[in-house]
N, CA, C and O atoms as a MOPAC input file, in Angstrom:
PM7 MOZYME 1SCF
protein

 N    -71.13500 1    32.29700 1    21.91400 1
 C    -71.04800 1    31.23200 1    22.12400 1
 C    -72.21600 1    30.53200 1    21.16200 1
 O    -72.30700 1    29.43000 1    20.62200 1
 N    -72.91200 1    31.50300 1    21.20400 1
 C    -74.25800 1    31.11500 1    19.75900 1
 C    -73.85600 1    31.10900 1    18.39000 1
 O    -74.42000 1    30.44500 1    17.52100 1
 N    -72.90300 1    31.83600 1    18.21300 1
 C    -72.54100 1    32.39000 1    16.95700 1
 C    -71.66700 1    30.94200 1    16.36500 1
 O    -71.93500 1    30.40300 1    15.29100 1
 N    -70.39800 1    30.39200 1    17.48400 1
 C    -70.18300 1    29.14000 1    17.49600 1
 C    -71.00500 1    28.25000 1    17.06000 1
 O    -70.91100 1    27.70300 1    15.96100 1
 N    -71.93800 1    28.02800 1    17.96200 1
 C    -73.28600 1    26.80600 1    17.69200 1
 C    -73.70900 1    26.94100 1    16.33000 1
 O    -74.02200 1    25.86500 1    15.82000 1
 N    -73.79600 1    27.81100 1    15.69200 1
 C    -74.41200 1    28.24400 1    14.51100 1
 C    -73.46400 1    27.96100 1    13.35900 1
 O    -73.78100 1    27.67800 1    12.20400 1
 N    -72.15600 1    28.09500 1    13.91000 1
 C    -71.08400 1    27.98700 1    12.61800 1
 C    -71.06200 1    26.21500 1    12.36700 1
 O    -70.82600 1    25.62300 1    11.31300 1
 N    -71.39800 1    25.62600 1    13.74000 1
 C    -70.88600 1    24.49400 1    13.68900 1
 C    -72.45100 1    23.51900 1    13.14400 1
 O    -72.49200 1    22.39000 1    12.65500 1
 N    -73.12600 1    24.08000 1    13.33200 1
 C    -74.57200 1    23.64800 1    12.49100 1
 C    -74.66400 1    23.94600 1    11.20000 1
 O    -75.42300 1    23.21500 1    10.56300 1
 N    -74.01600 1    24.97200 1    10.49500 1
 C    -73.76300 1    24.88000 1     9.22600 1
 C    -72.92600 1    24.36900 1     8.42900 1
 O    -73.12700 1    24.18300 1     7.22900 1
 N    -71.91500 1    24.10200 1     9.04300 1
 C    -70.67200 1    23.10000 1     8.57400 1
 C    -71.30600 1    21.63900 1     8.64500 1
 O    -71.00900 1    20.83200 1     7.76400 1
 N    -72.06900 1    21.32500 1     9.55200 1
 C    -72.65700 1    20.27400 1     9.34000 1
 C    -73.84600 1    19.66100 1     8.61900 1
 O    -74.19700 1    18.50800 1     8.36700 1
 N    -74.37000 1    20.97600 1     8.36700 1
 C    -75.16000 1    20.62100 1     6.94800 1
 C    -74.79800 1    20.97800 1     5.68000 1
 O    -75.43400 1    20.57400 1     4.70600 1
 N    -73.84900 1    21.69100 1     5.58600 1
 C    -73.06300 1    21.40400 1     4.15700 1
 C    -72.43000 1    20.46900 1     3.84000 1
 O    -72.15400 1    20.19600 1     2.67200 1
 N    -71.99000 1    19.61900 1     5.13100 1
 C    -71.30600 1    18.25900 1     5.10900 1
 C    -71.77800 1    17.39500 1     4.66800 1
 O    -71.28700 1    16.53800 1     3.93400 1
 N    -73.25500 1    17.55000 1     5.23000 1
 C    -74.00000 1    16.11500 1     5.17300 1
 C    -74.81300 1    16.11100 1     4.00000 1
 O    -75.28200 1    15.06400 1     3.55300 1
 N    -75.10200 1    17.80500 1     3.20800 1
 C    -75.51500 1    17.64300 1     1.78700 1
 C    -74.62800 1    17.33600 1     0.95200 1
 O    -75.06800 1    16.91200 1    -0.11700 1
 N    -73.20500 1    17.41700 1     1.08800 1
 C    -72.18300 1    17.13500 1     0.10400 1
 C    -72.31000 1    15.49300 1     0.08700 1
 O    -72.25100 1    14.82100 1    -0.94300 1
 N    -72.45700 1    15.07600 1     1.14200 1
 C    -72.25100 1    13.38600 1     1.20800 1
 C    -73.44700 1    13.19200 1     0.48200 1
 O    -73.39400 1    12.45500 1    -0.50200 1
 N    -74.46000 1    13.69600 1     0.77800 1
 C    -75.84800 1    12.74100 1    -0.29000 1
 C    -75.76900 1    13.22000 1    -1.46000 1
 O    -76.48900 1    12.53400 1    -2.18600 1
 N    -75.31200 1    13.97500 1    -1.98900 1
 C    -75.00000 1    14.32100 1    -3.31900 1
 C    -74.16200 1    13.51800 1    -3.76700 1
 O    -74.57900 1    12.68100 1    -4.56800 1
 N    -72.86400 1    13.51200 1    -3.43500 1
 C    -71.96300 1    12.55100 1    -3.79500 1
 C    -72.68000 1    10.76800 1    -4.24700 1
 O    -72.58600 1    10.11700 1    -5.28700 1
 N    -73.41100 1    10.45200 1    -2.84500 1
 C    -73.95900 1     9.28400 1    -2.96000 1
 C    -74.98100 1     9.29600 1    -3.93300 1
 O    -75.03200 1     8.29800 1    -4.65100 1
 N    -75.73700 1    10.11900 1    -4.10700 1
 C    -76.67000 1     9.78300 1    -5.41800 1
 C    -76.34500 1     9.70000 1    -6.84900 1
 O    -76.84300 1     8.95700 1    -7.69400 1
 N    -75.05600 1    10.94600 1    -7.03200 1
 C    -74.19200 1    10.56300 1    -8.24300 1
 C    -73.60700 1     9.12100 1    -8.57000 1
 O    -73.64200 1     8.61600 1    -9.69200 1
 N    -73.08600 1     8.55000 1    -7.48100 1
 C    -72.50500 1     7.32700 1    -7.28200 1
 C    -73.76200 1     6.00100 1    -7.41500 1
 O    -73.46400 1     4.84100 1    -7.69800 1
 N    -75.14900 1     6.47100 1    -7.14900 1
 C    -75.90800 1     5.21700 1    -7.30300 1
 C    -76.50300 1     5.32200 1    -8.42500 1
 O    -77.29400 1     4.40100 1    -8.63300 1
 N    -76.39000 1     6.46900 1    -9.62500 1
 C    -76.96700 1     6.32800 1   -11.01200 1
 C    -76.52600 1     5.28600 1   -11.75600 1
 O    -75.37400 1     4.85700 1   -11.69100 1
 N    -77.40200 1     4.83900 1   -12.48500 1
 C    -76.98900 1     3.49600 1   -13.28900 1
 C    -76.35100 1     3.79600 1   -14.74600 1
 O    -76.76600 1     4.74500 1   -15.41100 1
 N    -75.18300 1     2.82600 1   -15.27500 1
 C    -74.21900 1     3.50000 1   -16.05000 1
 C    -74.86800 1     3.70300 1   -17.17800 1
 O    -75.95100 1     3.12700 1   -17.28500 1
 N    -74.40900 1     4.54000 1   -18.28400 1
 C    -75.18100 1     4.55600 1   -19.25800 1
 C    -74.63900 1     3.09300 1   -20.10800 1
 O    -73.68300 1     2.32000 1   -20.04000 1
 N    -75.83200 1     3.25100 1   -20.89500 1
 C    -75.86300 1     2.07700 1   -22.14300 1
 C    -75.01200 1     2.17700 1   -23.18700 1
 O    -74.96900 1     3.29900 1   -23.69200 1
 N    -74.19900 1     1.20100 1   -23.75000 1
 C    -73.54200 1     1.43900 1   -24.67800 1
 C    -73.66700 1     0.26000 1   -25.69200 1
 O    -73.56800 1    -0.91000 1   -25.32300 1
 N    -73.86300 1     0.58200 1   -26.84100 1
 C    -74.38000 1    -0.89800 1   -27.90500 1
 C    -73.41100 1    -1.10300 1   -28.38600 1
 O    -72.54800 1    -0.24400 1   -28.56700 1
 N    -73.28500 1    -2.75500 1   -28.83400 1
 C    -72.40800 1    -3.48000 1   -29.18100 1
 C    -72.71300 1    -3.87400 1   -30.03700 1
 O    -73.91300 1    -4.14700 1   -30.05400 1
 N    -71.83900 1    -4.21300 1   -31.43500 1
 C    -71.77400 1    -4.76000 1   -32.39100 1
 C    -70.66100 1    -5.78400 1   -32.80100 1
 O    -69.47300 1    -5.48800 1   -32.67700 1
 N    -71.03300 1    -6.88300 1   -33.24900 1
 C    -70.00300 1    -8.07700 1   -33.27400 1
 C    -69.81300 1    -8.30500 1   -34.70500 1
 O    -70.57600 1    -7.73500 1   -35.48600 1
 N    -68.82000 1    -9.12500 1   -35.17400 1
 C    -68.79100 1    -9.38200 1   -36.34300 1
 C    -67.74400 1   -10.70600 1   -36.48500 1
 O    -66.95700 1   -10.92700 1   -35.56500 1
 N    -67.77400 1   -11.53700 1   -37.63200 1
 C    -67.00800 1   -12.59600 1   -37.46400 1
 C    -65.44400 1   -12.33100 1   -38.29800 1
 O    -65.18700 1   -11.78900 1   -39.37300 1
 N    -64.82400 1   -12.79600 1   -37.55600 1
 C    -63.19800 1   -12.56800 1   -37.73600 1
 C    -63.31100 1   -13.53700 1   -38.97900 1
 O    -63.97000 1   -14.57600 1   -38.92900 1
 N    -62.38000 1   -12.97400 1   -40.48300 1
 C    -62.12900 1   -14.06000 1   -41.40500 1
 C    -60.50900 1   -13.41000 1   -41.81400 1
 O    -60.02600 1   -12.27900 1   -41.76100 1
 N    -59.99500 1   -14.73200 1   -42.23000 1
 C    -58.53300 1   -14.27700 1   -42.68700 1
 C    -58.45100 1   -14.12800 1   -44.12400 1
 O    -58.86700 1   -14.98900 1   -44.89800 1
 N    -57.91300 1   -13.03400 1   -44.48500 1
 C    -57.50900 1   -12.83100 1   -45.75600 1
 C    -56.54600 1   -12.31200 1   -46.31500 1
 O    -55.81200 1   -11.93000 1   -45.40400 1
 N    -56.00200 1   -12.01000 1   -47.48400 1
 C    -54.71700 1   -11.21600 1   -47.86800 1
 C    -55.18900 1    -9.62700 1   -47.55600 1
 O    -56.31700 1    -9.21100 1   -47.82200 1
 N    -54.44100 1    -9.05700 1   -47.12600 1
 C    -54.35500 1    -7.57500 1   -47.03700 1
 C    -53.46400 1    -6.53800 1   -47.91100 1
 O    -52.47300 1    -6.40200 1   -47.19300 1
 N    -53.33500 1    -6.02800 1   -48.63900 1
 C    -52.48900 1    -5.50600 1   -49.31400 1
 C    -51.73100 1    -4.39100 1   -48.39600 1
 O    -52.52200 1    -3.74400 1   -47.71000 1
 N    -50.70800 1    -4.12500 1   -48.28100 1
 C    -49.74300 1    -3.02200 1   -47.64600 1
 C    -49.24200 1    -1.92300 1   -48.54900 1
 O    -48.50600 1    -1.90100 1   -49.53600 1
 N    -49.88200 1    -1.05200 1   -47.88200 1
 C    -49.12300 1     0.11900 1   -48.87600 1
 C    -49.08900 1     1.28500 1   -48.04700 1
 O    -49.91300 1     1.34800 1   -47.13500 1
 N    -48.24100 1     2.25400 1   -48.21900 1
 C    -47.76600 1     3.26900 1   -47.25100 1
 C    -47.41100 1     4.32900 1   -48.01400 1
 O    -46.22900 1     4.35500 1   -48.35800 1
 N    -48.30700 1     5.45100 1   -48.46600 1
 C    -47.91600 1     6.52000 1   -49.27900 1
 C    -47.22200 1     7.70100 1   -48.54100 1
 O    -47.98900 1     8.49600 1   -47.99900 1
 N    -45.92500 1     7.92800 1   -48.44100 1
 C    -45.25300 1     8.95500 1   -47.69800 1
 C    -44.42700 1     9.89800 1   -48.71200 1
 O    -43.63100 1     9.47500 1   -49.55000 1
 N    -44.75900 1    11.26800 1   -48.48800 1
 C    -43.97700 1    11.89600 1   -49.32900 1
 C    -42.40900 1    12.07000 1   -48.79600 1
 O    -42.09300 1    12.42300 1   -47.65900 1
 N    -41.77200 1    11.83700 1   -49.55800 1
 C    -40.48800 1    11.73200 1   -49.16500 1
 C    -39.39500 1    11.94200 1   -50.56500 1
 O    -39.80200 1    12.19500 1   -51.69900 1
 N    -38.16000 1    11.79700 1   -50.23900 1
 C    -36.81300 1    12.50500 1   -51.27100 1
 C    -36.07200 1    10.91900 1   -51.29300 1
 O    -35.90500 1    10.22400 1   -50.29100 1
 N    -35.78800 1    10.65200 1   -52.31900 1
 C    -35.20100 1     9.26100 1   -52.05000 1
 C    -33.92200 1     9.62000 1   -53.05800 1
 O    -34.10900 1     9.87200 1   -54.24800 1
 N    -32.67000 1     9.61300 1   -52.47600 1
 C    -31.16900 1     9.60700 1   -53.01700 1
 C    -30.53500 1     8.35400 1   -53.02600 1
 O    -30.45900 1     7.59700 1   -52.05900 1
 N    -29.95800 1     8.10700 1   -54.45700 1
 C    -29.27900 1     6.93600 1   -54.46300 1
 C    -27.82100 1     6.47600 1   -53.88800 1
 O    -27.03200 1     7.40800 1   -53.73300 1
 N    -27.36000 1     5.19200 1   -53.55400 1
 C    -26.42800 1     5.10700 1   -52.45300 1
 C    -24.99800 1     5.73200 1   -53.80900 1
 O    -24.00800 1     6.28900 1   -53.33500 1
 N    -25.08200 1     5.56300 1   -55.21900 1
 C    -23.86900 1     5.83100 1   -56.07100 1
 C    -24.82700 1     6.36100 1   -57.58900 1
 O    -25.87500 1     5.90400 1   -58.04400 1
 N    -24.20500 1     7.16100 1   -57.93400 1
 C    -24.69200 1     7.24000 1   -59.33000 1
 C    -23.48600 1     7.61300 1   -60.49700 1
 O    -22.46600 1     8.18700 1   -60.11700 1
 N    -23.66700 1     7.25500 1   -61.91600 1
 C    -23.01100 1     6.87500 1   -62.73600 1
 C    -23.51900 1     8.05600 1   -63.81400 1
 O    -24.54000 1     8.74300 1   -63.82000 1
 N    -22.38500 1     8.00000 1   -64.71000 1
 C    -22.54800 1     8.92400 1   -65.78700 1
 C    -22.01000 1     8.08000 1   -67.11900 1
 O    -20.82300 1     7.81200 1   -67.30300 1
 N    -22.93600 1     7.76500 1   -67.88200 1
 C    -22.87200 1     6.70200 1   -68.92800 1
 C    -22.38900 1     7.52200 1   -70.20100 1
 O    -22.97600 1     8.53500 1   -70.58300 1
 N    -21.03700 1     6.88400 1   -70.95000 1
 C    -20.70500 1     7.87700 1   -72.06100 1
 C    -20.45900 1     6.32600 1   -73.19400 1
 O    -20.06000 1     5.22200 1   -72.82200 1
 N    -20.75200 1     6.63800 1   -74.24900 1
 C    -20.87200 1     5.98000 1   -75.10500 1
 C    -19.39400 1     6.07800 1   -76.41400 1
 O    -19.11300 1     7.03600 1   -77.13300 1
 N    -18.82600 1     4.96400 1   -76.34000 1
 C    -17.36200 1     5.09200 1   -76.88700 1
 C    -17.70800 1     4.88000 1   -78.10600 1
 O    -16.71200 1     4.60800 1   -78.77600 1
 N    -18.92100 1     4.87600 1   -78.86600 1
 C    -18.86800 1     4.91500 1   -80.24300 1
 C    -20.26300 1     6.34000 1   -80.55300 1
 O    -21.03900 1     6.51000 1   -79.61300 1
 N    -20.40200 1     6.96500 1   -81.44800 1
 C    -21.49600 1     7.56700 1   -82.09900 1
 C    -22.20500 1     6.60200 1   -82.83300 1
 O    -21.76600 1     5.58200 1   -83.36400 1
 N    -23.74000 1     7.18600 1   -82.79300 1
 C    -24.97600 1     6.62600 1   -83.52700 1
 C    -26.29600 1     6.70300 1   -83.40600 1
 O    -26.81900 1     7.19000 1   -82.40300 1
 N    -26.68900 1     6.42900 1   -83.99000 1
 C    -28.41400 1     6.91100 1   -83.59000 1
 C    -28.72600 1     5.89200 1   -82.44400 1
 O    -28.14800 1     4.80900 1   -82.52700 1
 N    -29.57300 1     6.10200 1   -81.37500 1
 C    -30.19500 1     5.47000 1   -80.38800 1
 C    -31.38400 1     4.61700 1   -80.70900 1
 O    -32.52600 1     5.04700 1   -80.87100 1
 N    -31.05500 1     3.53500 1   -80.77400 1
 C    -32.39000 1     2.28400 1   -81.61200 1
 C    -33.22000 1     2.20600 1   -80.38400 1
 O    -34.33400 1     2.72600 1   -80.44500 1
 N    -32.74300 1     1.47200 1   -78.95800 1
 C    -33.45700 1     1.29000 1   -78.24600 1
 C    -32.84800 1     1.28000 1   -76.72600 1
 O    -31.68900 1     0.97600 1   -76.44300 1
 N    -33.88700 1     1.68300 1   -75.78900 1
 C    -33.40200 1     2.07800 1   -74.46700 1
 C    -33.43300 1     0.48800 1   -73.62900 1
 O    -34.43400 1    -0.19500 1   -73.84700 1
 N    -32.45700 1    -0.03700 1   -72.77800 1
 C    -33.00700 1    -1.36300 1   -72.18700 1
 C    -32.77000 1    -1.39400 1   -70.89700 1
 O    -32.53400 1    -2.39500 1   -70.22100 1
 N    -32.84800 1    -0.01600 1   -70.46400 1
 C    -32.53900 1     0.07800 1   -69.04100 1
 C    -33.14000 1     1.30300 1   -68.64900 1
 O    -32.93500 1     2.40700 1   -69.15400 1
 N    -34.19900 1     0.90900 1   -67.33600 1
 C    -35.02800 1     1.83300 1   -66.64300 1
 C    -34.68300 1     2.86400 1   -65.36900 1
 O    -33.91400 1     2.46400 1   -64.49400 1
 N    -35.05000 1     3.69800 1   -65.31800 1
 C    -34.38200 1     4.46800 1   -64.33500 1
 C    -34.60900 1     4.03200 1   -62.78300 1
 O    -35.74200 1     4.03800 1   -62.30100 1
 N    -33.70700 1     3.73500 1   -62.19100 1
 C    -33.98400 1     3.23700 1   -60.79300 1
 C    -33.47400 1     1.95200 1   -61.01900 1
 O    -32.86900 1     1.71000 1   -59.97400 1
 N    -33.36000 1     1.01000 1   -61.74000 1
 C    -33.28400 1    -0.11100 1   -62.21000 1
 C    -31.60100 1    -0.58100 1   -61.67000 1
 O    -30.64300 1     0.09200 1   -62.05200 1
 N    -31.41600 1    -1.75400 1   -60.78800 1
 C    -30.14800 1    -2.09800 1   -60.77600 1
 C    -29.70900 1    -2.95700 1   -62.16700 1
 O    -30.23800 1    -3.73100 1   -62.96400 1
 N    -28.26700 1    -2.25000 1   -61.91300 1
 C    -27.10300 1    -3.12800 1   -63.27200 1
 C    -25.93800 1    -3.44000 1   -62.66800 1
 O    -25.35000 1    -3.08800 1   -61.64500 1
 N    -25.67500 1    -4.51200 1   -63.94300 1
 C    -23.76700 1    -4.87900 1   -63.06600 1
 C    -23.05600 1    -4.71100 1   -64.57500 1
 O    -23.64300 1    -4.34400 1   -65.59400 1
 N    -21.87800 1    -5.01400 1   -64.47500 1
 C    -20.88700 1    -4.85000 1   -65.25600 1
 C    -21.38000 1    -5.93300 1   -65.72300 1
 O    -21.74800 1    -7.00500 1   -65.24200 1
 N    -21.28700 1    -5.13500 1   -67.50100 1
 C    -21.55000 1    -6.25200 1   -68.93300 1
 C    -22.96700 1    -6.30200 1   -69.11700 1
 O    -23.37000 1    -7.14200 1   -69.92200 1
 N    -23.85700 1    -5.53500 1   -68.50500 1
 C    -25.33500 1    -5.22700 1   -68.86600 1
 C    -25.44500 1    -4.50900 1   -69.80600 1
 O    -24.91600 1    -3.39700 1   -69.80300 1
 N    -26.24300 1    -5.02000 1   -70.96300 1
 C    -26.57000 1    -4.03800 1   -72.02100 1
 C    -27.68800 1    -2.80800 1   -71.97400 1
 O    -28.91100 1    -2.79500 1   -72.11400 1
 N    -26.81500 1    -1.90300 1   -71.74500 1
 C    -28.48800 1    -0.74000 1   -71.41600 1
 C    -28.60300 1    -0.08100 1   -72.77400 1
 O    -29.77900 1     0.27100 1   -72.87400 1
 N    -28.12900 1     0.15500 1   -73.54700 1
 C    -28.53700 1     0.78700 1   -74.87700 1
 C    -28.24300 1     0.13100 1   -76.25400 1
 O    -27.08200 1    -0.27800 1   -76.27600 1
 N    -29.04100 1    -0.14800 1   -77.62800 1
 C    -28.36000 1    -0.56300 1   -79.03100 1
 C    -28.78400 1     0.53100 1   -79.58100 1
 O    -29.81400 1     1.20600 1   -79.57200 1
 N    -27.60400 1     0.55900 1   -80.13400 1
 C    -27.32000 1     1.92400 1   -81.16300 1
 C    -27.63200 1     1.09800 1   -82.94400 1
 O    -27.32000 1    -0.03500 1   -83.31000 1
 N    -28.16800 1     1.93700 1   -83.53200 1
 C    -28.29700 1     1.32300 1   -84.50300 1
 C    -27.02500 1     0.70900 1   -85.58700 1
 O    -26.03600 1     1.43200 1   -85.71100 1
 N    -27.05400 1    -0.29400 1   -86.17200 1
 C    -25.82700 1    -0.98900 1   -86.21800 1
 C    -25.29200 1    -1.01800 1   -87.90900 1
 O    -24.21200 1    -1.43900 1   -88.32200 1
 N    -26.45700 1    -0.41300 1   -88.72800 1
 C    -25.92200 1    -0.42600 1   -90.31300 1
 C    -25.00600 1     0.09500 1   -90.57500 1
 O    -24.29500 1    -0.48600 1   -91.39500 1
 N    -24.50700 1     1.49700 1   -90.01900 1
 C    -23.36100 1     2.09500 1   -90.39700 1
 C    -22.07600 1     1.35200 1   -90.13500 1
 O    -21.07300 1     1.55100 1   -90.82000 1
 N    -22.11600 1     0.50200 1   -89.14600 1
 C    -21.06000 1    -0.10100 1   -88.75100 1
 C    -21.15700 1    -1.31800 1   -89.71100 1
 O    -20.04400 1    -1.52500 1   -90.19600 1
 N    -21.92300 1    -2.04200 1   -90.08000 1
 C    -22.11500 1    -2.92000 1   -90.62200 1
 C    -21.28300 1    -2.60100 1   -91.98000 1
 O    -20.23900 1    -3.10300 1   -92.39800 1
 N    -22.02300 1    -1.69900 1   -92.45900 1
 C    -21.34600 1    -1.04700 1   -94.00900 1
 C    -19.89900 1    -0.95100 1   -93.76500 1
 O    -19.00100 1    -1.56600 1   -94.34100 1
 N    -19.81900 1    -0.13000 1   -92.87200 1
 C    -17.86900 1    -0.06100 1   -92.79900 1
 C    -17.35100 1    -0.82900 1   -92.66700 1
 O    -16.21200 1    -0.75300 1   -93.12900 1
 N    -17.79700 1    -2.35100 1   -91.85200 1
 C    -17.24600 1    -3.49100 1   -91.69400 1
 C    -16.96400 1    -3.97300 1   -93.11000 1
 O    -15.87000 1    -4.18600 1   -93.63200 1
 N    -18.42600 1    -4.12600 1   -93.71800 1
 C    -18.04100 1    -4.94800 1   -94.90300 1
 C    -17.22200 1    -4.17200 1   -96.28200 1
 O    -16.90900 1    -4.69900 1   -97.35000 1
 N    -17.02500 1    -2.85000 1   -95.86400 1
 C    -16.29800 1    -1.94800 1   -97.07500 1
 C    -14.93900 1    -2.82200 1   -96.40500 1
 O    -14.45600 1    -3.78200 1   -97.00500 1
 N    -14.59700 1    -2.50800 1   -95.54700 1
 C    -13.00500 1    -2.88300 1   -95.22100 1
 C    -12.90000 1    -4.25400 1   -95.41900 1
 O    -11.90000 1    -4.50000 1   -96.09400 1
 N    -13.54600 1    -5.28000 1   -95.09600 1
 C    -13.59000 1    -6.63900 1   -95.60200 1
 C    -13.42900 1    -6.76500 1   -97.26900 1
 O    -12.69600 1    -7.64200 1   -97.72500 1
 N    -14.06900 1    -5.94800 1   -98.05200 1
 C    -14.30900 1    -5.90300 1   -99.46900 1
 C    -12.62600 1    -5.28800 1   -99.78900 1
 O    -11.95400 1    -5.89900 1  -100.61900 1
 N    -12.20900 1    -4.43000 1   -99.29000 1
 C    -10.87900 1    -3.85000 1   -99.46300 1
 C     -9.80000 1    -4.73800 1   -99.38500 1
 O     -9.10500 1    -4.88700 1  -100.39000 1
 N     -9.49200 1    -5.47600 1   -98.15200 1
 C     -8.69700 1    -6.31900 1   -97.73500 1
 C     -8.65200 1    -7.40900 1   -98.97600 1
 O     -7.59000 1    -7.73300 1   -99.50700 1
 N     -9.92100 1    -7.92800 1   -99.36700 1
 C     -9.69000 1    -9.03500 1  -100.36600 1
 C     -9.26700 1    -8.41600 1  -101.58600 1
 O     -8.71700 1    -9.04300 1  -102.49200 1
 N     -9.51900 1    -7.19200 1  -101.61800 1
 C     -8.97600 1    -6.14100 1  -103.16000 1
 C     -7.59700 1    -6.37300 1  -102.76200 1
 O     -6.86800 1    -7.05000 1  -103.48700 1
 N     -7.28300 1    -5.99800 1  -101.94800 1
 C     -5.54900 1    -6.01700 1  -101.89500 1
 C     -4.99100 1    -6.99200 1  -101.85600 1
 O     -3.93600 1    -7.07000 1  -102.48400 1
 N     -5.40400 1    -7.95800 1  -101.21500 1
 C     -4.76100 1    -9.55500 1  -101.17000 1
 C     -4.50800 1   -10.01300 1  -102.69000 1
 O     -3.51800 1   -10.67200 1  -103.01000 1
 N     -5.72000 1    -9.50600 1  -103.79600 1
 C     -5.68800 1    -9.79600 1  -105.09200 1
 C     -4.20000 1    -9.15100 1  -105.91700 1
 O     -3.76000 1    -9.58200 1  -106.98300 1
 N     -3.88000 1    -8.54200 1  -105.47200 1
 C     -2.65000 1    -7.22900 1  -105.90000 1
 C     -1.57500 1    -7.98100 1  -105.79500 1
 O     -0.46200 1    -7.49900 1  -106.00300 1

């Protein structure tokens, strides 16, 4: 009986000390936090997202020239959308102008004979 009484007293002391510790923790004041404020402003913000990626086109084409010649200018850039009839390249016209003038001269010469 004596042991039972000691056990009950020990349990009561432990329970009482646990409750008092919990009450002490709950009653501690909260930690202070510093707060900084700023005035809101309206302004344009550039949107730029840089991600490593691989881009694949919807369609690819092979461009083949119908005539041979010296390439003078490239009028299209990689990735640019193009449409039927757009001029993509400029070939040096002098050899073709000379050949046309020669053909016209021969035509005139043959008409005099």
